[in-house]
DSSP file (Angstrom, degrees, kcal/mol; ACC not computed):
  #  RESIDUE AA STRUCTURE BP1 BP2  ACC     N-H-->O    O-->H-N    N-H-->O    O-->H-N    TCO  KAPPA ALPHA  PHI   PSI    X-CA   Y-CA   Z-CA
    1    1 A A              0   0    0      0, 0.0    13,-2.8     0, 0.0     2,-0.4   0.000 360.0 360.0 360.0 157.7  -29.6  -20.2   16.2
    2    2 A A  E     -A   13   0A   0     11,-0.2    11,-0.2    79,-0.2    79,-0.0  -0.998 360.0-137.0-133.1 136.6  -27.8  -17.3   14.4
    3    3 A A  E    S+A   12   0A   0      9,-1.9     9,-2.4    -2,-0.4     2,-0.1  -0.990  76.9  30.5-148.5 143.2  -25.1  -15.1   15.8
    4    4 A P  S    S-     0   0    0      0, 0.0    -1,-0.2     0, 0.0     8,-0.1   0.623  81.7-161.5 -71.9 160.3  -24.4  -12.3   15.9
    5    5 A N  S    S+     0   0    0      1,-0.2     2,-0.2    -2,-0.1    79,-0.1  -0.821  79.6  36.3-154.3 110.4  -27.9  -11.1   15.8
    6    6 A P  S    S-     0   0    0      0, 0.0     2,-0.3     0, 0.0    78,-0.2   0.456 100.5-175.7 -66.2 163.0  -28.4   -8.2   15.0
    7    7 A F  B     -c   84   0B   0     76,-2.6    78,-2.1    -2,-0.2     4,-0.1  -0.923  25.7-155.3-138.4 159.7  -25.6   -8.3   12.5
    8    8 A N  S    S-     0   0    0      2,-0.5    46,-0.1    -2,-0.3    45,-0.1  -0.556  83.5  -7.6-174.1 114.8  -23.6   -6.4   10.0
    9    9 A P  S    S+     0   0    0      0, 0.0     2,-0.3     0, 0.0    -2,-0.1  -0.998 127.5   2.7-100.9  -8.0  -22.2   -7.5    7.6
   10   10 A G        -     0   0    0     44,-0.1    -2,-0.5    43,-0.0     2,-0.3  -0.923  46.9-164.7-140.0 162.2  -22.7  -11.2    8.3
   11   11 A T  E     - B   0  52A   0     41,-2.1    41,-3.0    -2,-0.3     2,-0.5  -0.972  18.9-131.3-141.0 154.6  -24.2  -13.8   10.6
   12   12 A T  E     -AB   3  51A   0     -9,-2.4    -9,-1.9    -2,-0.3     2,-0.6  -0.938  10.6-149.9-113.9 124.4  -23.6  -17.5   11.1
   13   13 A F  E     -AB   2  50A   0     37,-3.3    37,-2.3    -2,-0.5     2,-0.4  -0.821  20.5-172.8 -89.7 123.5  -26.5  -20.0   11.3
   14   14 A R  E     + B   0  49A   0    -13,-2.8     2,-0.3    -2,-0.6    35,-0.2  -0.960  15.2 146.1-121.9 136.5  -25.6  -23.0   13.5
   15   15 A F  E     - B   0  48A   0     33,-1.7    33,-3.0    -2,-0.4     2,-0.5  -0.968  38.9-119.4-157.7 166.2  -27.7  -26.1   14.0
   16   16 A T  E     - B   0  47A   0     -2,-0.3     2,-0.5    31,-0.2    29,-0.1  -0.963  17.2-142.5-118.4 126.9  -27.2  -29.8   14.7
   17   17 A M  E     - B   0  46A   0     29,-2.9    29,-3.0    -2,-0.5     3,-0.1  -0.757   3.5-154.9 -85.0 127.7  -28.4  -32.5   12.3
   18   18 A G  S    S+     0   0    0     -2,-0.5     2,-0.3    27,-0.2    -1,-0.1   0.767  78.5   0.3 -72.3 -26.4  -29.7  -35.6   14.2
   19   19 A A  S    S-     0   0    0     25,-0.1     2,-0.3    27,-0.1    -1,-0.2  -0.971  93.3 -79.3-154.1 160.3  -29.0  -37.9   11.3
   20   20 A T  S    S+     0   0    0     -2,-0.3    24,-0.2    25,-0.1    22,-0.1  -0.512  70.7 140.7 -64.3 127.7  -27.6  -37.6    7.8
   21   21 A A  E     -D   43   0B   0     22,-2.0    22,-2.8    -2,-0.3     2,-0.1  -0.988  56.7 -81.3-163.5 159.7  -30.4  -36.2    5.6
   22   22 A P  E     +D   42   0B   0      0, 0.0     2,-0.3     0, 0.0    20,-0.3  -0.465  52.4 179.5 -66.8 144.8  -31.2  -33.8    2.8
   23   23 A A  E     -D   41   0B   0     18,-2.9    18,-2.0    50,-0.2     2,-0.4  -0.997  22.8-158.3-149.7 149.6  -31.5  -30.3    3.9
   24   24 A V  E     -DE  40  72B   0     48,-2.2    48,-2.7    -2,-0.3     2,-0.5  -0.999   5.9-168.5-129.2 129.4  -32.3  -26.8    2.5
   25   25 A L  E     +DE  39  71B   0     14,-2.4    13,-2.5    -2,-0.4    14,-1.6  -0.973  19.1 171.0-119.5 116.6  -31.2  -23.6    4.3
   26   26 A Q  E     -DE  37  70B   0     44,-2.4    44,-3.2    -2,-0.5     2,-0.5  -0.870  29.5-137.7-126.1 155.2  -32.8  -20.5    2.8
   27   27 A I  E     -DE  36  69B   0      9,-3.3     8,-3.3    -2,-0.3     9,-1.6  -0.961  26.6-178.6-110.3 129.8  -33.0  -16.8    3.7
   28   28 A H  E     -DE  34  68B   0     40,-2.5    40,-2.9    -2,-0.5     6,-0.2  -0.906  24.6-123.2-123.2 152.8  -36.4  -15.1    3.2
   29   29 A D  E >   - E   0  67B   0      4,-2.3     3,-2.2    -2,-0.3    38,-0.2  -0.382  44.3 -92.7 -82.4 175.4  -37.6  -11.5    3.7
   30   30 A V  T 3  S+     0   0    0     36,-0.7    37,-0.1     1,-0.3    -1,-0.1   0.670 126.6  60.1 -67.7 -14.5  -40.5  -10.9    6.0
   31   31 A R  T 3  S-     0   0    0      2,-0.1    -1,-0.3     0, 0.0     0, 0.0   0.448 120.8-107.7 -88.1  -0.7  -42.9  -11.1    3.1
   32   32 A G  S <  S+     0   0    0     -3,-2.2     2,-0.3     1,-0.3    -2,-0.1   0.462  70.2 144.9  91.6   1.8  -41.8  -14.6    2.4
   33   33 A R        -     0   0    0      1,-0.1    -4,-2.3    -5,-0.0    -1,-0.3  -0.550  56.4-110.6 -76.8 137.5  -39.8  -13.9   -0.7
   34   34 A L  E     +D   28   0B   0     -2,-0.3    -6,-0.3    -6,-0.2    23,-0.1  -0.504  37.7 173.7 -67.7 126.4  -36.7  -16.0   -1.2
   35   35 A V  E     -     0   0B   0     -8,-3.3    22,-1.8     1,-0.4     2,-0.3   0.808  63.6 -19.2 -98.9 -45.6  -33.6  -13.8   -0.8
   36   36 A R  E     -D   27   0B   0     -9,-1.6    -9,-3.3    20,-0.2     2,-0.6  -0.975  50.1-132.4-163.2 147.7  -30.8  -16.5   -1.0
   37   37 A T  E     -D   26   0B   0     -2,-0.3   -11,-0.3   -11,-0.2     3,-0.1  -0.944  18.2-177.3-104.4 120.6  -30.3  -20.2   -0.7
   38   38 A L  E     +     0   0B   0    -13,-2.5     2,-0.3    -2,-0.6   -12,-0.2   0.766  68.6   6.5 -88.0 -28.1  -27.3  -21.0    1.5
   39   39 A H  E     +D   25   0B   0    -14,-1.6   -14,-2.4    11,-0.1     2,-0.3  -0.972  50.3 174.1-157.1 139.5  -27.4  -24.8    1.1
   40   40 A T  E     +D   24   0B   0     -2,-0.3     2,-0.3   -16,-0.2   -16,-0.2  -0.931  53.3  51.0-141.5 121.2  -29.3  -27.5   -0.8
   41   41 A G  E    S-D   23   0B   0    -18,-2.0   -18,-2.9    -2,-0.3     2,-0.3  -0.922  89.7 -32.0 147.5-171.4  -28.2  -31.1   -0.4
   42   42 A V  E     -D   22   0B   0     -2,-0.3     2,-0.4   -20,-0.3    -2,-0.1  -0.617  49.3-163.4 -84.0 135.9  -27.3  -33.8    2.0
   43   43 A L  E     -D   21   0B   0    -22,-2.8   -22,-2.0    -2,-0.3     2,-0.1  -0.939  18.7-120.8-116.9 143.2  -25.8  -32.9    5.4
   44   44 A S        -     0   0    0     -2,-0.4   -27,-0.3   -24,-0.2   -25,-0.1  -0.378  39.6 -88.3 -75.0 157.4  -24.0  -35.3    7.7
   45   45 A A  S    S+     0   0    0    -27,-0.1   -27,-0.2    -2,-0.1    -1,-0.1  -0.375  90.7  45.8 -61.4 144.1  -25.2  -35.9   11.3
   46   46 A G  E    S-B   17   0A   0    -29,-3.0   -29,-2.9   -27,-0.1   -27,-0.1  -0.639  97.5 -12.9 117.4-173.4  -23.7  -33.4   13.8
   47   47 A P  E     -B   16   0A   0      0, 0.0     2,-0.3     0, 0.0   -31,-0.2  -0.324  56.9-172.4 -68.7 143.5  -23.1  -29.7   14.1
   48   48 A Q  E     -B   15   0A   0    -33,-3.0   -33,-1.7    -5,-0.0     2,-0.3  -0.943   7.5-170.7-132.6 152.8  -23.4  -27.5   11.0
   49   49 A A  E     +B   14   0A   0     -2,-0.3     2,-0.4   -35,-0.2   -35,-0.2  -0.968   3.8 179.8-148.2 130.9  -22.6  -23.8   10.4
   50   50 A F  E     -B   13   0A   0    -37,-2.3   -37,-3.3    -2,-0.3     2,-0.4  -0.999  17.7-143.1-133.4 131.6  -23.4  -21.6    7.4
   51   51 A V  E     -B   12   0A   0     -2,-0.4     2,-0.5   -39,-0.2   -39,-0.2  -0.781   5.9-160.1 -96.4 133.7  -22.5  -17.9    7.0
   52   52 A W  E     -B   11   0A   0    -41,-3.0   -41,-2.1    -2,-0.4    -2,-0.0  -0.970   2.3-162.8-109.8 125.5  -24.8  -15.4    5.4
   53   53 A D        -     0   0    0     -2,-0.5     3,-0.1   -43,-0.2    -1,-0.1   0.279  48.4-101.8 -91.5   9.7  -23.0  -12.3    4.2
   54   54 A G  S    S+     0   0    0      1,-0.3     8,-2.6   -43,-0.1     2,-0.3   0.639  84.0 123.9  80.2  14.1  -26.1  -10.2    3.8
   55   55 A N  B     -G   61   0C   0      6,-0.2    -1,-0.3     1,-0.1     6,-0.2  -0.755  55.6-128.4-106.9 155.7  -26.2  -10.6    0.0
   56   56 A N    >   -     0   0    0      4,-3.0     3,-1.9    -2,-0.3   -20,-0.2  -0.213  44.4 -81.5 -87.7-174.4  -28.9  -11.9   -2.2
   57   57 A T  T 3  S+     0   0    0    -22,-1.8   -21,-0.1     1,-0.3   -22,-0.1   0.816 130.6  53.2 -59.1 -33.1  -28.7  -14.6   -4.8
   58   58 A D  T 3  S-     0   0    0      2,-0.1    -1,-0.3     1,-0.0     3,-0.1   0.462 120.7-106.6 -83.3  -1.1  -27.3  -12.1   -7.4
   59   59 A G  S <  S+     0   0    0     -3,-1.9     2,-0.2     1,-0.3    -2,-0.1   0.466  76.2 135.5  89.8   2.3  -24.5  -11.0   -4.9
   60   60 A G        -     0   0    0      1,-0.1    -4,-3.0    -5,-0.0    -1,-0.3  -0.601  61.5-106.1 -84.9 145.6  -26.1   -7.6   -4.2
   61   61 A A  B     -G   55   0C   0     -2,-0.2    -6,-0.2    -6,-0.2     2,-0.2  -0.465  32.6-137.0 -68.9 136.5  -26.3   -6.3   -0.6
   62   62 A V        -     0   0    0     -8,-2.6     3,-0.1    -2,-0.2    -1,-0.1  -0.519  24.8-102.4 -88.5 163.5  -29.8   -6.5    0.9
   63   63 A G        -     0   0    0     -2,-0.2    21,-0.2     1,-0.2    -1,-0.1  -0.271  45.0 -77.3 -81.0 168.4  -31.3   -3.6    2.9
   64   64 A S  S    S+     0   0    0     19,-0.1     2,-0.3    -2,-0.0    21,-0.2  -0.302  82.1  85.6 -58.6 147.2  -31.6   -3.3    6.7
   65   65 A G  E    S- F   0  84B   0     19,-2.1    19,-2.9    -3,-0.1     2,-0.4  -0.910  77.0 -45.4 150.5-174.8  -34.4   -5.2    8.1
   66   66 A V  E     - F   0  83B   0     -2,-0.3   -36,-0.7    17,-0.2     2,-0.3  -0.736  49.2-178.9 -91.2 134.3  -35.7   -8.5    9.5
   67   67 A Y  E     -EF  29  82B   0     15,-2.9    15,-2.9    -2,-0.4     2,-0.5  -0.916  19.5-132.7-129.8 157.7  -34.9  -11.7    7.6
   68   68 A L  E     -EF  28  81B   0    -40,-2.9   -40,-2.5    -2,-0.3     2,-0.6  -0.953   4.8-152.9-117.8 122.8  -35.8  -15.3    8.2
   69   69 A G  E     -EF  27  80B   0     11,-3.2    11,-2.4    -2,-0.5     2,-0.5  -0.850  21.2-166.3 -88.9 123.1  -33.4  -18.2    8.1
   70   70 A R  E     -EF  26  79B   0    -44,-3.2   -44,-2.4    -2,-0.6     2,-0.5  -0.950   9.4-167.6-122.1 118.4  -35.4  -21.3    7.2
   71   71 A L  E     -EF  25  78B   0      7,-2.8     7,-2.3    -2,-0.5     2,-0.5  -0.906   7.5-173.0-105.2 125.0  -34.1  -24.9    7.6
   72   72 A L  E     +EF  24  77B   0    -48,-2.7   -48,-2.2    -2,-0.5     5,-0.2  -0.976  12.3 159.3-120.2 127.9  -36.1  -27.7    5.9
   73   73 A T        -     0   0    0      3,-2.8     3,-0.3    -2,-0.5   -50,-0.2  -0.827  58.2 -92.6-129.9 173.6  -35.3  -31.4    6.3
   74   74 A P  S    S+     0   0    0      0, 0.0   -51,-0.1     0, 0.0     3,-0.1   0.765 126.9  25.3 -59.8 -22.2  -37.6  -34.4    5.8
   75   75 A T  S    S+     0   0    0      1,-0.1     2,-0.3     0, 0.0    -3,-0.0   0.470 120.3  51.4-119.1  -3.8  -38.6  -34.3    9.5
   76   76 A T        -     0   0    0     -3,-0.3    -3,-2.8     2,-0.0     2,-0.4  -0.982  42.6-174.2-141.6 144.6  -38.0  -30.7   10.5
   77   77 A E  E     + F   0  72B   0     -2,-0.3     2,-0.4    -5,-0.2    -5,-0.2  -0.962  20.1 175.4-132.6 122.4  -38.8  -27.1    9.7
   78   78 A A  E     - F   0  71B   0     -7,-2.3    -7,-2.8    -2,-0.4     2,-0.4  -0.976  10.4-165.3-128.0 140.6  -37.1  -24.4   11.8
   79   79 A V  E     - F   0  70B   0     -2,-0.4     2,-0.4    -9,-0.2    -9,-0.2  -0.988   2.9-172.5-128.5 134.2  -37.2  -20.7   11.4
   80   80 A V  E     - F   0  69B   0    -11,-2.4   -11,-3.2    -2,-0.4     2,-0.4  -0.993  17.5-138.4-125.8 130.7  -34.8  -18.1   13.0
   81   81 A K  E     - F   0  68B   0     -2,-0.4     2,-0.3   -13,-0.2   -13,-0.2  -0.714  22.8-176.9 -86.4 136.5  -35.3  -14.3   12.7
   82   82 A V  E     - F   0  67B   0    -15,-2.9   -15,-2.9    -2,-0.4     2,-0.5  -0.964  16.4-142.2-130.1 152.1  -32.3  -12.2   12.2
   83   83 A L  E     - F   0  66B   0     -2,-0.3   -76,-2.6   -17,-0.2     2,-0.6  -0.957   6.5-157.1-119.8 119.1  -31.9   -8.4   12.0
   84   84 A L  E     -cF   7  65B   0    -19,-2.9   -19,-2.1    -2,-0.5     2,-0.5  -0.850  13.1-172.0 -94.1 120.5  -29.6   -6.7    9.6
   85   85 A L              0   0    0    -78,-2.1    -2,-0.0    -2,-0.6   -22,-0.0  -0.956 360.0 360.0-115.3 127.6  -28.6   -3.2   10.7
   86   86 A K              0   0    0     -2,-0.5    -1,-0.1   -78,-0.0   -78,-0.1   0.396 360.0 360.0-111.5 360.0  -26.6   -1.0    8.4
């Protein structure tokens, strides 16, 4: 889940890892292009939270619109839509 949603300037992605495992959390635009990677590496079992500040990989602000938070683990793929309003 992500809250707040819609957001400006930032939103927090929260999820619970069932077990310690490698995970990747990425932000994509609606065309599927990678906007930013928030995490790559091993996460411990339990609750997790990552903030996206509405910036891309280069630190530039992205425009208003729908973005997808995508969590990948060896056993799971989850996608959450978020709306950035400026």
